[in-house]
C-alpha positions in Angstrom: 76.6 126.9 165.7 79.3 128.5 167.9 82.3 130.6 166.9 85.1 131.1 169.4 88.3 133.2 169.0 90.8 133.0 171.8 88.0 132.0 174.1 85.7 134.9 173.1 82.3 134.0 171.6 81.9 135.6 168.2 78.8 133.7 166.9 76.7 135.8 164.5 73.2 136.4 165.8 71.6 137.4 162.5 70.1 134.3 160.8 71.4 135.1 157.3 74.9 135.7 158.5 74.8 132.3 160.4 73.6 130.6 157.2 76.4 132.2 155.0 79.1 131.4 157.6 77.8 127.8 157.9 77.8 127.3 154.2 81.3 128.6 153.8 82.5 126.6 156.8 81.2 123.2 155.7 83.0 123.7 152.4 86.1 125.4 153.9 89.0 126.3 151.7 86.8 125.7 148.6 85.3 128.5 146.6 81.5 128.6 147.0 79.9 130.1 144.0 77.8 133.2 144.5 74.8 131.7 142.9 75.0 128.7 145.3 75.1 131.1 148.3 72.1 133.0 146.9 70.1 129.8 146.4 71.0 128.7 150.0 69.7 132.0 151.4 66.6 132.7 149.3 66.1 129.6 147.2 63.8 130.7 144.3 62.9 134.1 145.7 66.0 136.4 145.9 65.5 140.1 146.5 66.1 142.6 143.7 69.3 143.9 145.3 70.6 140.4 145.9 74.3 141.1 144.9 74.6 144.2 147.1 72.9 142.4 150.0 75.3 139.4 149.8 78.3 141.7 149.6 77.1 143.4 152.8 76.8 140.0 154.6 80.4 139.2 153.6 81.6 142.6 154.8 79.8 142.1 158.1 81.4 138.6 158.6 84.9 139.9 157.9 84.3 142.7 160.5 82.7 140.5 163.1 85.1 137.6 162.9 88.2 139.8 162.1 89.0 137.6 159.1 92.3 138.7 157.5 94.6 137.6 154.7 95.1 133.9 153.9 98.6 132.8 155.0 99.6 131.7 151.5 98.4 135.1 150.1 100.0 137.4 152.6 102.2 140.1 151.1 105.1 142.0 152.5 102.9 144.4 154.5 100.3 141.9 155.6 100.0 139.9 158.8 98.8 136.4 157.9 95.7 135.3 159.7 94.8 131.9 161.0 91.4 132.2 159.3 90.6 134.3 156.3 87.7 135.0 153.9 88.9 135.2 150.3 87.0 136.7 147.4 87.2 135.2 143.9 85.7 136.4 140.6 82.8 134.0 141.1 82.4 133.3 144.8 84.0 133.3 148.3 86.2 130.8 150.2 86.6 130.6 154.0 90.2 129.5 154.6 90.5 127.5 157.8 93.0 125.1 159.2 91.5 121.6 159.5 91.8 121.7 163.4 89.6 124.8 163.5 86.4 123.0 162.6 84.9 120.5 165.1 83.2 118.7 162.1 86.6 117.9 160.6 88.0 116.8 164.0 84.9 114.6 164.4 85.4 113.0 161.0 89.1 112.4 161.6 88.5 110.8 165.0 85.6 108.8 163.7 87.7 107.4 160.9 90.5 106.6 163.3 88.1 104.8 165.7 86.8 102.7 162.8 90.3 101.6 161.9 91.1 100.7 165.5 87.9 98.7 165.8 88.6 96.8 162.6 92.1 96.1 163.9 90.7 94.6 167.1 92.0 97.4 169.4 88.7 97.8 171.3 90.0 100.0 174.2 91.5 102.5 171.8 88.4 102.4 169.5 86.0 103.0 172.4 88.2 105.9 173.7 88.7 107.5 170.3 85.0 107.3 169.3 83.9 108.6 172.7 86.2 111.6 172.1 84.6 112.1 168.7 81.0 111.9 170.0 81.8 114.4 172.8 82.2 117.1 170.2 78.5 117.0 169.5 76.3 119.4 171.5 73.0 118.8 169.6 71.6 118.0 166.2 73.8 119.1 163.3 73.1 122.8 162.2 69.8 122.8 164.1 70.1 126.5 164.8 70.9 127.6 161.2 68.5 128.4 158.4 68.7 125.5 155.9 68.9 125.7 152.1 69.5 122.6 149.9 73.3 122.4 150.6 73.1 122.8 154.4 70.1 120.4 154.6 72.1 117.7 152.8 75.1 118.4 155.0 73.0 118.1 158.2 71.8 114.7 157.1 75.3 113.6 156.2 76.6 114.6 159.6 73.7 112.9 161.4 74.4 109.6 159.6 78.1 109.9 160.5 77.1 110.5 164.2 74.9 107.3 164.2 77.7 105.3 162.6 80.2 106.5 165.2 77.8 105.8 168.0 77.1 102.3 166.8 80.8 101.6 166.5 81.5 102.9 170.0 78.7 100.8 171.4 80.1 97.8 169.5 83.5 98.4 171.1 81.9 98.7 174.6 80.0 95.4 174.1 83.3 93.7 173.1 84.8 95.0 176.4 82.0 93.5 178.5 80.3 96.8 179.3 76.8 95.6 178.6 75.4 96.6 182.0 76.6 100.2 181.6 75.1 100.3 178.1 71.5 99.3 179.0 70.3 102.8 179.9 71.8 104.4 176.8 70.6 101.6 174.5 67.1 101.6 175.9 66.8 105.4 175.2 68.2 105.0 171.7 65.8 102.1 170.9 62.8 104.0 172.1 63.8 107.1 170.1 64.4 105.1 166.9 62.1 102.0 167.0 62.9 101.0 163.4 66.7 101.3 163.7 67.6 97.7 163.7 71.2 98.3 164.6 70.3 99.8 168.0 67.6 97.2 168.6 70.0 94.4 168.0 72.6 95.9 170.3 70.0 96.3 173.0 68.9 92.7 172.6 72.5 91.5 172.9 73.2 93.7 176.0 70.0 92.3 177.7 71.0 88.7 176.8 74.4 89.1 178.3 73.0 90.8 181.4 70.8 87.6 181.9 67.5 89.3 180.8 66.6 87.0 177.9 62.9 87.6 178.2 63.3 91.3 177.8 65.6 90.8 174.8 62.8 88.7 173.2 60.3 91.5 173.9 62.6 94.0 172.2 62.5 91.8 169.1 58.7 91.6 169.1 58.4 95.4 169.5 60.9 96.0 166.6 59.1 93.5 164.4 55.7 95.3 165.0 57.2 98.7 164.5 58.8 97.7 161.1 55.5 96.2 159.9 53.4 99.1 161.1 55.6 102.0 159.9 57.4 100.6 156.9 55.6 97.4 155.9 58.9 95.4 156.3 60.0 92.2 158.0 63.1 92.2 160.3 66.4 91.8 158.5 68.2 88.4 158.3 70.7 89.6 160.9 68.0 90.5 163.4 66.2 87.2 162.7 69.4 85.2 163.3 70.0 87.1 166.6 66.4 86.3 167.7 66.9 82.6 167.0 70.3 82.7 168.8 68.7 84.3 171.9 65.9 81.7 171.9 68.5 78.9 171.7 70.9 80.5 174.2 73.6 80.2 171.6 77.1 80.3 172.9 78.1 82.6 170.0 76.4 85.4 171.9 78.7 85.1 174.9 81.3 87.8 175.5 84.1 87.3 173.0 87.6 86.6 174.2 89.7 89.7 174.1 92.2 89.8 171.3 95.6 91.5 171.4 95.5 94.3 168.8 97.7 93.7 165.8 100.4 96.2 165.2 102.9 96.5 162.3 106.5 96.1 163.3 108.3 99.4 162.7 111.7 97.9 163.2 111.8 95.9 160.0 109.4 97.1 157.3 109.1 94.6 154.4 111.2 95.2 151.3 109.9 92.6 148.8 111.0 94.2 145.5 113.1 91.7 143.5 116.7 92.9 142.4 116.5 95.5 139.7 118.8 93.5 137.4 120.9 95.0 134.6 120.6 98.5 133.2 117.8 99.0 130.7 118.4 100.0 127.2 116.1 102.4 125.3 113.5 102.8 128.0 114.4 106.3 129.3 111.1 107.9 128.1 109.0 105.1 129.8 111.0 105.4 133.0 110.4 109.2 133.1 106.7 108.7 132.4 106.3 106.1 135.1 108.1 108.1 137.8 106.1 111.1 136.9 102.8 109.1 137.1 103.8 107.6 140.5 104.6 111.0 142.0 101.3 112.6 140.9 99.5 112.7 144.2 95.7 112.6 144.4 93.4 113.8 147.1 91.6 110.6 148.0 93.3 107.6 146.4 96.9 106.4 145.6 98.2 106.5 142.0 97.8 103.2 140.1 100.1 103.0 137.2 100.0 100.1 134.6 102.7 99.0 132.2 101.5 97.1 129.1 103.2 95.7 126.1 103.6 92.5 123.9 105.1 89.3 125.4 108.9 89.7 125.8 108.9 93.5 125.7 110.6 93.8 129.1 107.6 94.9 131.2 108.8 93.2 134.4 112.3 94.4 134.1 111.1 97.9 133.6 108.7 97.6 136.6 111.5 96.4 138.9 113.8 99.2 137.9 111.2 101.9 138.3 110.1 100.3 141.6 113.6 100.7 143.0 114.0 104.2 141.8 110.6 105.3 143.2 110.8 103.6 146.5 112.3 106.4 148.5 109.1 107.9 149.9 107.5 104.5 150.8 109.2 104.0 154.1 106.5 101.7 155.7 106.5 98.9 153.2 107.4 97.9 149.7 105.3 94.8 148.8 105.6 92.6 145.7 103.5 89.8 144.2 103.2 88.0 140.9 99.6 87.5 139.9 100.1 84.3 137.9 101.3 81.0 139.2 104.0 78.7 137.7 101.5 77.2 135.3 100.4 80.6 134.1 97.0 80.5 136.0 95.7 83.8 137.5 96.5 84.0 141.2 93.7 84.6 143.7 94.0 88.1 145.3 92.7 86.5 148.6 96.0 84.5 148.8 98.1 87.6 147.8 96.4 89.6 150.6 97.3 86.9 153.1 100.9 87.1 152.0 100.9 90.9 152.3 99.3 90.7 155.8 102.0 88.2 157.0 104.7 90.5 155.7 103.1 93.3 157.7 103.5 91.1 160.9 99.8 90.2 161.2 99.7 86.9 163.2 98.3 84.0 161.3 95.3 83.6 163.6 94.3 87.3 163.0 94.2 86.9 159.2 90.5 86.8 158.2 89.1 83.9 156.1 87.3 85.9 153.4 88.8 88.1 150.7 86.6 91.1 151.6 87.7 90.9 155.2 91.4 90.6 154.3 90.9 93.5 151.9 89.4 95.7 154.7 92.2 94.8 157.1 94.9 95.6 154.5 93.3 99.0 153.8 93.0 99.7 157.5 96.8 99.1 157.9 97.7 101.2 154.8 95.3 104.0 155.6 97.9 106.2 157.3 101.1 104.7 155.9 103.4 105.1 152.9 103.4 101.8 151.0 104.5 100.9 147.5 102.7 97.8 146.0 104.2 96.3 142.9 102.1 93.7 141.1 103.6 91.7 138.2 101.6 89.8 135.5 98.1 91.1 136.4 95.5 89.4 134.2 92.2 91.0 135.3 91.1 94.1 137.1 89.4 92.0 139.8 92.8 90.8 140.8 94.2 94.4 141.0 91.5 96.3 142.8 91.5 94.4 146.2 95.2 95.0 146.4 95.1 98.8 146.1 95.9 100.4 149.5 93.8 103.1 151.1 96.1 106.1 151.6 96.9 108.6 148.8 100.5 108.5 150.2 100.8 105.0 148.8 101.3 103.9 145.2 100.7 100.9 143.0 102.9 99.8 140.1 101.5 97.1 137.8 102.6 95.1 134.8 99.7 93.6 132.8 99.4 90.7 130.4 96.4 92.5 128.8 95.1 96.0 128.4 93.3 97.0 131.6 90.7 99.6 132.4 89.3 100.7 135.8 88.5 104.2 137.2 91.2 103.5 139.8 93.9 103.3 137.2 95.5 106.7 136.9 98.0 106.1 134.1 99.0 103.5 131.5 102.5 103.3 129.9 103.0 101.1 126.9 106.3 99.5 126.0 107.1 98.1 122.6 110.0 96.6 120.7 113.4 98.3 120.7 114.7 100.1 117.6 117.5 98.4 115.6 120.1 100.6 117.2 118.8 100.0 120.7 118.7 96.2 120.1 122.3 96.3 118.9 123.3 98.3 122.0 121.6 95.6 124.2 123.6 92.8 122.5 126.8 94.9 122.8 126.2 95.3 126.5 126.0 91.6 127.0 128.5 90.2 124.4 131.0 93.1 124.2 132.0 95.4 121.4 134.6 93.1 120.0 132.3 90.2 119.3 129.6 92.4 117.8 132.1 94.2 115.5 133.3 90.9 114.2 129.8 90.2 112.8 127.7 93.3 113.0 125.5 92.5 110.0 124.5 89.2 111.6 123.9 91.0 114.9 121.5 93.4 113.2 119.8 90.5 111.6 119.5 88.9 115.0 117.8 92.0 116.3 115.3 91.8 113.4 114.6 88.1 113.9 113.9 88.8 117.6 111.5 91.7 116.7 113.6 94.0 118.9 112.0 92.4 122.0 114.4 92.6 125.0 113.5 89.1 126.4 114.2 87.4 123.0 117.5 89.4 122.6 118.5 88.5 126.2 117.8 84.8 125.5 119.8 85.0 122.2 122.7 86.7 123.9 122.7 84.2 126.7 122.9 81.3 124.2 125.9 83.0 122.5 127.6 83.6 125.9 127.3 79.9 126.6 128.9 79.2 123.2 131.7 81.7 122.8 133.1 79.8 119.8 130.0 80.4 117.8 129.8 83.3 115.3 126.6 85.2 115.6 125.7 84.2 112.0 125.4 80.5 113.2 122.6 81.4 115.6 120.9 83.6 112.9 120.9 80.7 110.5 119.4 78.4 113.1 116.6 80.9 113.8 115.9 81.1 110.1 115.7 77.3 109.9 118.7 77.0 107.6 120.5 74.6 109.9 119.6 71.8 112.3 120.9 74.0 115.1 119.2 76.3 117.6 116.1 78.0 116.6 115.0 75.1 114.3 112.6 73.5 116.7 114.8 73.2 119.8 115.1 76.8 121.1 111.6 77.9 121.9 112.8 80.6 124.3 114.2 82.6 121.5 110.8 82.9 119.9 109.2 83.7 123.2 107.2 80.6 123.2 106.6 80.3 127.0 105.5 84.0 127.3 103.2 83.8 124.3 101.8 80.5 125.4 100.9 81.9 128.9 99.0 84.8 127.4 97.3 82.5 124.8 96.0 80.2 127.6 94.3 83.1 129.3 92.0 83.8 126.2 88.7 82.2 125.4 88.6 79.0 123.3 87.3 80.9 120.2 90.2 83.3 120.5 92.7 80.5 120.9 91.3 78.8 117.8 91.6 82.0 115.8 95.1 82.6 117.0 96.2 79.1 116.0 94.6 79.4 112.6 95.9 82.9 111.7 99.4 82.3 112.8 99.7 79.7 110.1 99.7 82.3 107.4 102.6 84.5 106.2 100.3 87.5 105.9 101.7 90.9 106.6 98.4 92.4 107.9 95.0 91.1 108.4 91.9 93.1 107.7 88.7 91.9 109.3 87.4 90.9 105.9 90.5 88.8 105.0 90.6 87.2 108.5 86.9 86.4 108.3 87.4 84.5 105.0 90.2 82.5 106.6 88.2 81.7 109.8 85.0 81.1 107.9 82.9 83.3 110.2 81.3 86.7 109.9 83.3 89.9 109.9 81.6 91.1 113.1 82.6 87.9 114.9 86.1 88.1 113.4 86.7 91.7 114.5 85.7 90.8 118.1 88.2 88.0 118.1 91.0 90.2 116.6 90.3 92.9 119.2 90.6 90.4 122.0 94.0 89.3 120.6 95.0 93.0 120.7 93.7 93.3 124.2 96.0 90.4 125.3 98.9 91.9 123.4 99.1 89.1 120.9 98.4 91.3 117.9 98.8 95.0 117.2 96.2 97.2 115.5 96.7 100.2 113.3 94.7 102.3 110.8 93.7 100.5 107.7 93.5 101.7 104.1 90.4 102.4 101.9 87.3 100.8 103.3 89.2 99.0 106.0 89.2 101.1 109.2 91.7 98.9 111.0 94.3 96.2 110.1 95.9 93.8 112.5 99.4 92.4 112.6 101.4 89.7 114.4 105.0 90.3 115.4 106.9 87.6 113.6 108.2 86.1 116.8 104.6 85.9 118.2 103.5 84.2 114.9 106.4 81.7 115.2 105.4 80.9 118.8 101.8 80.4 117.7 102.9 77.8 115.2 104.6 75.8 117.9 101.4 75.4 120.0 100.4 71.8 120.3 97.4 70.8 118.2 95.7 69.3 121.3 92.2 70.2 120.2 90.4 70.9 116.9 90.1 74.5 115.6 86.5 74.9 116.3 86.2 77.8 113.8 87.3 75.5 110.8 85.9 72.5 109.0 87.6 69.2 109.6 89.0 69.1 106.0 90.5 72.6 106.4 92.4 71.5 109.5 94.3 68.7 107.8 95.9 70.6 104.9 99.4 72.1 105.3 99.7 75.8 106.1 100.9 76.7 102.6 97.7 75.5 101.0 95.3 77.8 102.9 97.8 80.6 102.4 97.7 80.0 98.6 93.9 80.0 98.8 93.9 83.2 100.7 96.2 84.8 98.1 93.9 83.7 95.3 90.9 85.1 97.2 92.7 88.5 97.6 93.5 88.5 93.9 89.8 87.9 93.1 88.8 90.8 95.2 91.4 93.3 94.0 91.4 92.4 90.3 87.9 91.3 89.6 85.9 92.9 92.4 84.4 89.4 93.1 84.4 87.2 96.2 85.7 83.6 95.7 83.3 80.7 96.2 83.3 79.2 99.6 83.5 75.6 98.5 86.9 75.9 96.7 88.4 77.8 99.6 87.3 75.3 102.2 88.4 72.3 100.2 
């Protein structure tokens, strides 16, 4: 420990003062509770006057180090200090700027060197890591009395030192400095005979220096030390290196120097699609999303997810919010759709490659594996401001590899299903528009005059489209293409009253393609349940009613219903009486389900049940419900299934 102020050494000589100061410094700007300080100083045996003694130590530190008022707490008569010791009702905090602690400078330089190494800039990595290591003057906190916190902190810093040292040696090996490294590596290998990383680097340096026999002797010594001290065999990496040295494998030759990859600052990517027309009825969701994106965290970027049923306008909302929130993200605005044209989930490995190309990473520098691409992407985003917009995410394992590293970045997501991961900081749900909002959307597209001519039909159109913006936009587009149609003509077609649109030929209005894509992502059992249940004109399904229709247990049925809710194909709400929950289809989702091709049998149903028209099972279900409600009896299975 050493304390300097304007070049003057002010290091406390008293052991307890050194311990208190060390404890406050390693947790700088954080209040350290009084009981933690007492435990650090005396563990289980504090003196009787422990509170007074601790207050005396704090007073002596303030006097010795001339610690004043924290800058953000300075009043009109105070002179703000560059370092301050603040008292709180339950502890003390040492307020320091981050550049005032060599441990913080070391961690920052070590992290910078790691990023440079991963990016292939070996010269910069070697220089930065050497600078970080020069801050060390001996083992961490070796001259300070240790309690449990400082003991753990010393171990943490020592591990960081070893990691930085290994990375600096790795950079030097890449730069062909194997002769210069032999002395240092020989000492490190002797001091830590079971540290396989140092032993492997010594073997490699000896091999490149033309001393293969000595490299093989290092392996034998390491193998004996591991067996003797730990009862272990060498790791696979060390074994492979040994075999490569024996075979004089060309892969151990000095690697060809690579030109470090740098992002072009002249043309940062702007991949967000056009924001489209103004949204209707989404002001609360827009405000919630902008607020969630601007909520900064300490160690990770905000990850905000938009969910809702098919056709609820998630993607349109996402694009609008992305454009409104993109101001702070000056380094890049990246966009990707996480399903392909056939509705299959996209591989995040391919998306990462697209992002890296957009960031001007040359093709030959894009790694082969997903994990390596993910590390390179996080390296580039670690000190940048990037907005990542992901549309149609299906699973969390698609999302997480695409989350950047810096808390100054942000991720905006639309999801086909409900998602959970600790990295997700907020979820905003969007649902159908109200009748008035739906009417306003139609008015924006078709004009006031056309709506006023047939307002009752326009309101009915909103109802038939369940207030879903995508369905309403499709309906309005059809009417724009046929300006001679009254709105009532389209409404009759959707009701099936005419042979016109909506009667088998206009699947877009019933959101068929969107529902079908979500349906294909579910398991076969859920698909079967969806096809069966959408045949019935049932307002709400309880698990008991659905179990009778599916001919499986209530427990199995509830699991299937919950998965349909998870994929936004049903909604759940509180039930009545003994039924805790009841489940509903939006009418447009039910209509889309009925259009699904019968390309496979409903595995949940008997073959006889699959052949009857939908009205017959519905009648059976109604009879069954009457038996339960009026007689308190369950219907026999045989009549229902037949």
